[in-house]
C-alpha positions in Angstrom: 24.3 -8.2 4.6 23.2 -6.4 1.7 21.5 -9.0 -0.3 22.2 -12.0 1.4 20.8 -14.2 3.7 22.6 -14.1 7.4 21.8 -15.0 10.8 22.2 -12.6 13.2 20.9 -12.4 17.0 19.5 -8.5 18.1 16.6 -7.2 19.9 13.9 -6.1 16.9 13.8 -5.8 13.6 14.4 -2.8 10.4 15.8 -2.8 7.5 16.5 -6.4 6.6 18.0 -6.9 9.7 15.8 -9.4 12.2 17.0 -8.1 15.7 14.1 -9.9 17.7 16.4 -11.8 20.1 16.2 -15.2 18.0 18.5 -16.6 15.5 16.4 -16.7 12.0 17.9 -16.1 8.5 17.1 -12.4 7.0 17.6 -11.6 3.3 19.0 -7.9 3.4 18.0 -5.7 0.3 20.5 -3.9 -2.1 19.9 -0.5 -1.6 21.9 0.6 -5.1 20.2 4.5 -5.7 18.5 7.2 -4.7 15.6 6.5 -1.7 16.4 2.5 -2.3 15.7 -0.4 -4.3 12.6 1.2 -5.9 13.7 5.2 -5.4 10.8 5.7 -2.7 12.5 5.3 0.7 10.4 1.9 1.3 13.4 -0.7 3.1 12.9 -4.4 3.9 9.3 -4.5 6.2 9.9 -5.7 9.5 8.2 -7.7 12.1 6.4 -6.6 15.5 9.6 -5.0 17.3 9.7 -6.3 20.7 12.2 -3.3 21.7 14.7 -0.5 21.0 18.2 -0.4 21.8 19.2 2.0 23.8 22.3 2.9 22.1 23.8 2.0 18.9 27.3 0.8 18.6 29.8 2.3 16.0 31.3 -0.4 14.0 34.0 1.5 11.9 34.1 5.0 10.7 36.1 6.4 7.5 36.4 10.1 6.5 35.5 10.3 3.3 35.1 14.2 2.1 32.3 16.8 2.1 28.7 16.2 0.5 25.0 15.2 0.4 25.6 12.4 -1.5 23.8 9.5 0.2 25.5 6.3 0.3 24.3 3.4 -1.9 25.3 -0.3 -0.8 25.3 -3.5 -3.0 26.6 -7.3 -2.1 29.4 -6.1 0.8 30.2 -2.7 -1.0 29.3 0.2 -0.3 29.8 3.5 -2.5 30.4 6.6 -1.4 30.9 9.8 -3.4 31.8 13.0 -1.8 34.7 16.4 -2.3 38.0 16.7 -0.9 39.6 19.6 -1.8 38.8 20.6 -5.1 38.3 17.0 -6.2 35.3 14.6 -6.3 36.1 11.4 -5.1 34.2 8.1 -5.4 35.2 5.6 -2.9 34.2 1.8 -2.9 34.9 0.1 1.2 34.0 -3.1 2.7 30.1 -2.5 4.3 31.6 -5.3 6.7 35.0 -3.0 8.8 34.9 -0.1 5.7 38.3 -1.5 5.0 38.8 0.3 1.3 38.3 -1.5 -1.9 39.2 1.0 -4.4 38.8 5.1 -5.1 38.8 7.1 -7.8 39.2 10.8 -8.0 38.6 13.9 -11.0 39.1 17.8 -10.1 35.9 19.2 -9.6 36.8 22.9 -8.9 33.3 24.8 -7.9 32.3 28.1 -6.5 29.2 28.3 -4.6 25.5 30.3 -5.0 26.2 32.7 -2.0 22.4 31.7 -0.8 24.1 27.7 -0.6 27.0 28.6 0.8 25.9 26.6 4.3 25.8 23.4 2.4 29.0 23.2 1.0 30.7 22.7 -2.7 29.1 19.1 -2.6 28.5 16.8 -4.0 24.2 16.3 -3.6 23.7 13.6 -5.9 23.5 10.2 -5.4 25.0 7.4 -7.5 23.7 4.7 -9.0 24.4 1.3 -9.4 23.2 -1.1 -12.2 24.1 -4.0 -14.8 28.1 -4.2 -12.9 28.3 0.0 -13.4 28.2 3.2 -11.0 27.0 6.6 -12.2 27.8 9.7 -10.6 26.6 13.3 -11.3 28.7 16.0 -9.7 27.8 19.2 -8.1 28.6 21.0 -11.4 27.3 18.6 -13.8 29.9 16.4 -14.7 28.7 12.4 -15.1 31.0 9.7 -14.8 31.0 5.9 -15.0 32.5 3.7 -13.3 33.0 -0.5 -13.1 31.5 -1.6 -9.6 34.2 -4.5 -9.3 37.7 -2.6 -10.1 36.9 1.5 -10.1 38.6 1.5 -13.4 37.0 5.1 -15.0 34.5 3.6 -18.3 33.5 6.9 -19.5 33.1 11.0 -18.5 31.2 13.6 -19.7 31.2 16.9 -19.1 29.0 19.6 -21.0 30.7 23.5 -20.9 30.6 22.8 -24.3 26.8 22.3 -25.0 25.4 24.9 -22.4 26.2 28.0 -21.0 25.7 26.4 -17.2 26.3 23.2 -16.3 24.1 23.2 -13.0 21.3 24.5 -11.6 21.6 27.6 -9.2 22.4 25.9 -6.0 24.4 23.0 -7.7 23.4 19.9 -9.1 21.6 17.2 -6.9 19.0 15.3 -9.2 20.4 11.6 -8.6 20.7 9.5 -12.1 18.5 6.8 -12.8 19.4 3.3 -14.4 17.1 2.1 -16.9 18.2 -1.2 -18.5 21.0 -0.2 -20.4 21.4 3.1 -20.5 21.4 5.8 -17.4 19.4 9.0 -17.7 20.1 12.5 -16.0 18.9 15.9 -16.7 22.4 18.0 -17.4 22.7 21.4 -18.0 21.6 24.3 -16.3 19.4 26.9 -15.3 17.5 28.1 -17.9 19.1 25.5 -20.6 19.4 21.7 -20.0 18.5 18.5 -21.5 17.1 15.7 -20.1 19.1 12.8 -21.7 19.8 9.2 -21.7 23.4 7.7 -22.0 24.3 3.9 -23.2 25.5 2.5 -19.9 28.8 1.3 -21.0 30.0 3.7 -23.4 28.6 6.9 -22.6 26.8 7.6 -25.9 23.8 10.2 -26.2 20.9 7.7 -26.7 18.2 10.5 -26.1 17.0 14.1 -25.3 14.4 16.0 -24.1 15.9 20.0 -24.2 12.9 21.9 -23.5 13.8 23.0 -20.2 16.8 23.0 -17.7 17.3 20.8 -14.6 15.6 21.2 -11.4 16.9 19.3 -8.1 14.5 16.5 -8.3 15.1 12.7 -8.8 13.1 11.2 -11.7 11.0 7.6 -10.8 10.1 5.0 -13.3 5.9 4.0 -13.0 3.4 2.8 -15.3 0.5 5.0 -14.9 -2.7 4.9 -17.4 -1.0 1.7 -19.0 2.3 3.2 -20.2 5.5 3.4 -18.9 7.4 6.2 -18.1 9.7 8.4 -16.2 8.3 10.8 -14.3 10.3 14.6 -12.8 10.1 17.8 -12.3 12.3 19.9 -14.5 12.7 23.7 -13.7 9.5 25.1 -15.0 7.5 21.7 -15.3 6.2 18.2 -13.6 6.5 15.7 -16.6 6.2 12.3 -17.7 8.6 11.0 -21.0 9.2 7.5 -22.4 12.3 6.4 -20.8 13.0 5.0 -24.5 13.0 7.4 -26.7 12.8 10.6 -24.5 8.7 11.6 -25.9 7.4 14.3 -24.2 4.0 12.2 -23.3 2.9 14.7 -20.8 3.9 18.3 -19.0 2.3 20.4 -16.1 3.7 24.0 -15.7 5.3 24.0 -12.1 7.7 27.0 -10.8 8.6 27.8 -6.9 10.1 30.9 -5.5 13.8 30.8 -6.0 13.5 27.5 -8.7 14.1 25.1 -5.9 11.8 21.9 -7.3 13.2 19.7 -5.4 11.0 16.9 -4.0 10.7 13.3 -6.1 7.6 12.3 -7.2 5.6 9.6 -5.2 3.5 7.2 -7.1 0.0 5.8 -5.0 -1.9 3.5 -7.4 -3.0 5.6 -10.2 -2.1 9.0 -8.7 0.9 11.2 -8.6 2.0 13.5 -6.1 4.3 16.4 -6.3 5.0 19.3 -4.0 7.5 22.0 -3.5 8.7 25.4 -1.7 5.7 26.7 -0.6 3.6 25.3 -3.1 1.1 22.4 -1.6 1.0 18.8 -2.1 -1.2 18.3 -5.3 -2.2 14.9 -6.7 -2.9 14.3 -10.6 -4.5 11.3 -12.4 -3.5 10.4 -16.3 -6.1 9.9 -18.5 -5.7 8.6 -21.9 -7.6 11.1 -24.7 -7.2 11.4 -28.6 -4.4 14.0 -28.0 -2.5 11.5 -25.8 -1.9 11.8 -21.5 -3.9 14.4 -20.4 -2.8 15.1 -16.4 -6.1 15.9 -14.4 -5.5 17.4 -11.0 -7.2 14.9 -8.0 -6.9 17.0 -5.1 -4.4 19.6 -3.9 -3.5 20.2 0.1 -2.9 23.7 0.4 -1.3 23.9 3.7 1.4 21.0 3.1 4.4 22.3 1.4 7.5 19.6 1.4 10.9 21.3 0.3 13.4 18.9 0.5 12.2 16.0 2.3 10.5 13.8 0.0 7.5 11.8 1.7 6.8 7.9 1.9 3.8 5.6 1.7 2.6 3.7 4.4 -0.2 1.6 3.4 -3.2 3.7 2.9 -0.6 6.8 4.2 1.4 9.6 2.8 3.8 10.4 5.2 5.6 13.6 5.0 7.8 16.3 6.4 6.1 19.6 5.9 8.2 22.9 5.8 5.5 24.8 7.5 5.7 25.3 11.1 9.2 25.6 10.9 9.0 22.1 10.2 6.8 19.1 11.2 5.5 15.7 10.6 2.3 15.1 8.7 -0.1 12.5 7.7 -2.4 12.5 4.9 -4.5 10.6 3.0 -3.3 9.8 -0.4 -6.7 9.6 -2.1 -7.9 12.6 -0.7 -5.2 15.1 0.1 -6.8 15.2 3.7 -4.5 16.3 6.5 -5.3 13.1 8.9 -2.4 14.9 11.5 0.4 17.1 11.6 3.1 17.1 14.9 4.2 20.0 16.9 6.5 21.9 14.7 10.4 23.5 15.1 10.8 19.7 14.4 14.1 20.3 12.4 15.4 21.9 9.1 15.2 19.0 7.0 14.1 14.9 7.5 15.1 11.9 5.6 12.4 9.4 5.8 12.4 6.0 5.3 9.3 3.6 5.8 9.0 -0.2 7.0 6.2 -1.6 7.4 4.0 0.3 10.0 7.7 2.1 10.9 8.6 5.3 10.0 12.6 6.3 10.1 13.3 9.7 10.0 17.4 11.3 10.2 17.2 15.4 11.0 20.0 17.3 9.8 21.3 17.5 13.2 21.9 13.9 13.4 19.2 12.8 15.0 17.9 9.1 14.2 14.6 8.9 15.5 11.9 5.7 14.8 8.1 6.4 15.4 5.3 4.0 14.7 2.0 4.4 12.8 -0.9 4.3 14.9 -4.4 5.9 13.8 -3.0 7.6 11.3 -0.4 9.3 13.8 3.9 8.7 14.3 4.2 7.6 17.7 8.0 8.3 19.2 9.9 4.7 19.9 13.2 5.9 20.5 15.6 8.5 19.4 19.5 8.0 19.1 22.3 10.9 18.5 24.3 9.4 15.6 26.4 12.1 14.2 27.8 15.4 15.0 27.6 17.4 12.5 25.2 17.8 9.8 23.4 15.2 8.0 21.8 16.4 4.6 22.5 12.7 3.5 19.7 9.8 3.2 20.9 7.2 5.9 20.5 3.7 4.7 19.3 0.7 6.7 20.8 -2.8 5.4 21.5 -6.1 7.3 24.9 -5.0 8.5 23.3 -2.1 10.3 22.9 1.8 9.9 24.9 3.5 7.8 24.8 7.4 7.8 27.0 10.1 6.3 27.8 13.5 8.1 29.9 16.4 6.7 32.8 14.6 6.7 32.5 11.1 7.6 31.2 8.0 6.8 29.4 5.6 9.8 28.2 2.5 10.3 26.1 1.6 13.7 24.9 -1.4 14.8 22.8 -2.0 17.7 
């Protein structure tokens, strides 16, 4: 159970489930936002596994609608944001049995860019839960806040009156972040937008940085060079802003072919790591100067570009899914950028990565979920299971109830 102590008897350990063939108490962690509690893909650290199941059992399955938005789970509730027809729909379901608790919908007609037609009409952004609220950002840029318990819609904003376009070229994808009593989202569209903080309870705008349009990247918050800051990519830059005031602290020019800044930044010690479509992977260190924070490039790995897959950190190792060789797993030294290992190519179009201890979990878009063990900087395959029959672009969620997988139309809970 996410966020609770539970006794379970299962054959191995991962994601808050203690699966070791004996009864032990386990505290599962909530998964309230994009890439988990810390937005870094890290799950509850497992103990040594003694075996992997031959197959997973389907506990429940609910048709929720299309989209790449990942499920989020808090307590005994899982929330799923999806599309049905011309409506965007948010559902709250019982994590234990998939029973509907509440749902709400609003009209959100959307015309696809032909280049992104295969990905459907979304939504692509993952909701965020905080302070008893859940906030979604629809594919056309509609920002909405609900009460998590009752499903009452508290406020909603759409931005057609402020910007010529209300979403980037291929539809909104950035996932909002909650910081205290505010939620931060990059609203607007191609060439014109604003990274904006909204009061979580009222939707009132608290601050905005309006020097660039939004990208598809989801922000993180970290302290670097002694300064707490929100770090993200906009359409043309990598940036750091003060999450309390919106003041720009630093920026780095960063553009990709076809305007596809997508990868969530990663912080390792005092380094910020960025990657992008055919741009390699680069690490920066912030330096205090009389003019403020100054980003200095520390290393650049030209032959490791991450397109739609955000990397994870396991100890002293950066693990990612690079677009080179038509998709390959890689490991890098995060201090130097040295490529330590690369798998064979043609591993898949995209992989959603999670990390728990020295295990890496990967869901590729063909619906195959794999576990790897890190040994001498290499990813050694341990097991692979088929968990969906249609494309799986949404990130999976591992918690003590099992594995949540969202495919084209269905949300499924699996148990070993």
